[in-house]
C-alpha positions in Angstrom: 0.0 0.0 0.0 1.4 3.3 -1.1 1.7 6.2 1.4 -0.6 9.0 0.1 0.5 11.6 2.6 2.1 14.8 1.0 5.9 14.9 1.0 7.7 17.7 2.9 11.4 18.3 2.4 13.2 19.6 5.5 16.5 21.4 4.8 18.7 22.4 7.7 22.4 21.8 8.5 21.7 21.3 12.2 20.4 17.8 13.1 18.6 19.1 16.2 16.5 21.5 14.1 15.6 18.6 11.7 14.6 16.5 14.6 12.3 19.2 16.0 10.5 19.6 12.6 10.4 15.9 12.1 8.7 15.4 15.4 6.1 18.0 14.6 5.3 16.7 11.1 6.0 13.0 11.0 2.5 11.8 11.7 0.9 13.8 9.0 3.4 13.9 6.2 6.1 11.9 4.4 9.4 13.6 5.2 12.6 13.9 3.3 15.7 15.6 4.8 18.6 17.4 3.3 21.5 18.9 5.3 22.8 21.1 2.5 21.5 23.3 -0.2 23.1 21.1 -2.9 21.4 18.0 -1.6 18.0 19.9 -1.4 18.2 20.9 -5.0 19.1 17.3 -6.0 16.1 15.9 -4.0 13.8 18.5 -5.6 14.7 17.4 -9.1 13.9 13.7 -8.4 10.5 12.2 -8.7 8.4 12.2 -6.6 9.1 15.8 -5.8 8.4 17.3 -2.4 5.1 19.2 -2.3 6.6 21.7 0.2 10.0 22.7 1.4 11.0 23.9 4.9 14.2 25.7 4.3 16.8 27.1 6.7 18.7 30.2 5.5 22.0 30.0 7.4 23.9 27.0 6.0 27.5 26.5 5.0 28.2 26.5 1.3 24.9 27.4 -0.4 22.6 29.4 1.8 18.8 29.1 1.8 18.4 32.3 -0.2 20.4 30.8 -3.0 18.6 27.5 -2.8 15.3 29.3 -3.1 16.5 31.5 -6.0 17.6 28.3 -7.9 14.4 26.5 -7.2 12.3 29.4 -8.5 14.6 29.8 -11.6 14.1 26.1 -12.6 10.9 25.3 -14.5 10.9 21.8 -12.9 10.9 23.1 -9.3 9.6 26.7 -9.4 6.0 25.8 -8.2 7.1 24.0 -5.1 6.2 26.2 -2.1 9.1 27.2 0.1 8.7 28.2 3.7 11.9 29.6 5.3 12.4 28.4 8.9 15.3 30.4 10.3 16.8 32.1 13.3 17.1 35.3 11.2 14.3 37.5 12.6 15.0 40.9 11.0 12.2 42.4 8.8 14.8 42.8 5.9 15.6 39.1 6.1 12.0 38.2 5.8 11.3 40.6 3.0 14.3 39.2 1.0 13.0 35.7 1.5 9.5 36.5 0.3 10.9 38.5 -2.7 12.9 35.5 -3.7 9.6 33.5 -4.0 9.1 31.9 -0.6 5.4 31.6 0.4 6.0 32.1 4.2 8.7 32.8 6.8 8.9 31.2 10.3 11.5 32.1 12.9 13.1 29.8 15.3 12.4 28.6 17.9 9.3 27.3 16.1 5.9 26.8 17.6 4.5 23.4 16.7 0.9 24.5 16.2 2.1 27.4 13.9 4.3 25.0 11.9 1.5 22.6 11.4 -1.0 25.3 10.4 1.3 27.0 7.9 2.4 23.7 6.3 -1.3 22.6 6.0 -2.3 25.9 4.6 0.4 26.1 1.9 -0.1 22.4 0.9 -3.8 23.1 0.4 -3.0 26.2 -1.7 -0.4 24.2 -3.7 -2.9 21.4 -4.4 -5.6 23.9 -5.4 -3.2 25.7 -7.7 -2.3 22.4 -9.5 -5.9 21.5 -9.8 -6.8 24.8 -11.4 -3.8 24.5 -13.8 -5.0 21.1 -14.8 -8.6 22.4 -15.4 -7.3 25.3 -17.4 -5.1 23.0 -19.5 -8.0 20.7 -20.2 -10.3 23.6 -21.1 -7.6 25.0 -23.4 -7.2 21.6 -25.1 -10.9 21.2 -25.6 -11.3 24.8 -27.0 -8.4 24.1 -29.4 -10.1 20.9 -30.5 -13.4 22.7 -31.0 -11.7 25.4 -33.1 -10.0 22.7 -35.2 -13.3 20.9 -35.7 -15.0 24.1 -36.8 -12.1 25.1 -39.0 -11.4 28.3 -37.0 -8.0 29.7 -36.5 -6.5 32.9 -34.9 -6.6 35.0 -38.1 -10.3 34.3 -38.8 -11.3 35.5 -35.3 -9.8 38.9 -35.7 
């Protein structure tokens, strides 16, 4: 029997932080873990992709900002929601993270109820977005097929 729970990727270079998030989320989600930005990018390119990423900012090598920038620049990973989970609590840090494409920003130490609520909310929004995209694609295909069947094309409509 295949596990149907959504997959959340936790990215943090500190094992204790991973353990905290894992304990909060393990009953409701499938969890993947990366301890570096490079590993996170690798896991996001593999199928099945995570449906949400909890991403630390301060990591050696590639920081979380750069990971987010690369995720959002890649057609294959750009729609995966990213929530920064960080000790960086300045408004400018949060603004930068959101400008890079993160959907949310949580500061450490995290509150379990807040983590659960934000993860649940952003996974729901992600699923609804995918559903709407599928409906739009289906309608577009059907419209194109109708136009072909009627012998219509772009130049005749204008």
